[in-house]
C-alpha positions in Angstrom: -3.7 11.6 1.6 -3.1 14.4 -0.9 -5.2 14.8 -4.0 -3.6 15.5 -7.3 -3.3 19.2 -8.1 -4.5 20.6 -11.4 -1.9 19.9 -14.1 0.1 22.7 -15.2 2.7 23.0 -18.0 6.0 21.3 -17.2 9.0 23.1 -16.2 11.8 22.7 -18.6 15.5 22.5 -17.6 18.3 22.0 -20.1 21.6 20.6 -19.0 25.0 20.4 -20.7 27.0 18.2 -18.3 26.6 15.6 -15.7 27.2 18.2 -13.0 24.3 20.2 -14.3 22.0 17.3 -14.3 23.2 16.5 -10.7 22.3 20.1 -9.8 18.8 19.8 -11.5 18.2 16.9 -9.1 19.3 18.9 -6.3 17.1 21.9 -7.0 14.1 19.6 -7.4 14.8 18.1 -4.0 14.7 21.4 -2.2 10.9 21.3 -2.7 10.5 17.6 -1.6 8.8 16.4 1.7 8.7 13.1 3.4 6.1 11.0 1.7 6.7 12.5 -1.8 7.2 10.3 -4.9 9.3 11.4 -8.0 8.5 9.3 -11.1 11.5 9.3 -13.6 11.1 8.4 -17.1 13.8 8.3 -19.8 15.5 5.7 -22.0 18.7 4.0 -20.8 21.5 6.1 -20.2 19.6 9.3 -20.1 20.7 10.3 -16.6 18.0 9.2 -14.3 20.4 7.9 -11.7 22.6 11.1 -12.0 19.4 13.2 -11.3 18.7 10.8 -8.4 22.2 11.3 -7.0 21.7 15.0 -7.0 18.3 15.0 -5.3 19.7 12.4 -2.7 22.6 14.7 -2.1 20.4 17.5 -1.4 18.3 15.3 1.1 21.4 14.5 3.0 22.6 11.3 1.4 26.2 10.6 0.6 26.1 10.9 -3.2 28.8 8.4 -3.7 26.5 5.7 -2.3 23.8 6.3 -4.9 24.0 3.6 -7.4 21.4 2.3 -10.0 19.2 -0.4 -8.4 18.6 -2.2 -11.7 19.6 -5.5 -10.2 18.5 -5.0 -6.6 15.3 -3.1 -7.6 15.3 -1.1 -4.3 18.2 0.8 -2.8 17.6 2.7 0.5 19.8 5.6 1.4 19.7 7.0 5.0 19.9 10.8 5.1 18.2 13.9 6.5 15.3 12.4 4.6 15.4 8.7 3.7 15.5 8.1 -0.2 14.0 5.0 -1.7 15.5 4.5 -5.0 13.5 2.1 -7.0 14.3 0.9 -10.5 11.5 -1.1 -12.2 13.4 -1.8 -15.5 13.6 -5.6 -14.9 10.0 -6.0 -13.8 8.1 -8.0 -16.5 4.6 -8.3 -14.9 2.6 -6.8 -12.3 2.8 -9.8 -9.9 6.6 -9.0 -9.7 5.7 -5.8 -7.8 4.1 -7.6 -4.8 7.5 -8.8 -3.4 9.1 -5.2 -3.5 7.2 -3.9 -0.5 6.0 -0.8 -2.2 3.5 -0.2 0.4 6.2 0.4 2.9 8.2 2.9 0.5 5.6 5.0 -1.3 4.0 7.8 0.8 5.8 7.0 3.9 8.8 8.6 5.8 11.0 9.3 3.0 11.1 10.3 -0.8 10.6 7.6 -3.2 12.6 8.1 -6.5 11.1 5.7 -9.1 12.7 4.8 -12.4 10.6 3.3 -15.2 7.4 4.2 -13.2 5.1 3.2 -16.1 5.6 -0.3 -14.5 4.0 0.5 -11.2 0.5 -0.3 -12.3 -1.9 -0.1 -9.1 0.9 1.3 -7.0 1.2 4.7 -9.1 0.9 7.5 -6.6 -2.1 9.8 -7.3 -0.1 12.8 -6.7 3.7 12.9 -7.7 6.4 14.9 -9.2 7.0 13.4 -12.8 10.3 13.9 -14.5 11.0 13.0 -18.2 14.6 13.2 -19.3 15.3 13.5 -23.0 19.0 12.8 -24.3 19.3 15.5 -26.9 22.8 14.6 -27.9 26.2 14.3 -26.2 25.9 15.5 -22.6 22.9 17.6 -23.3 19.6 16.9 -21.7 16.3 18.4 -21.7 14.4 17.6 -18.4 10.7 18.3 -18.1 9.2 18.4 -14.6 5.4 18.2 -13.7 4.5 18.8 -10.1 1.1 17.1 -9.5 1.3 17.5 -5.7 -1.0 19.7 -3.7 0.7 22.9 -2.4 2.1 22.4 1.0 
């Protein structure tokens, strides 16, 4: 199990289109390893799923298959590295998490991409990549990335 690395200032990425947000996700994925978790925060419609689609593409997943799991809560995408796409928007209480099988998702053979991670409670990974996406108007996004993992 990895310990959380010392916090450093976030990297800031500015995007001006959906294609650039996809590419930002792909660039992040280049440094991901099986067992990693990416915790994505941002309001509704800020581009979290678009960012996941780019990361998944870089991990060998058909980007056309990446859809928001708002109603299914978890989508699993096979690829060079499996991607577990978790959306906790509809989770209202911690007890709802026990049925999702997060123990089999977080820190295992794939990369977990979790939207609305503030609802993870006791399942929050100690070391993760944190992504905060701000909608700054139109198609413009400011993406802040903190890597709390230990170096490989």
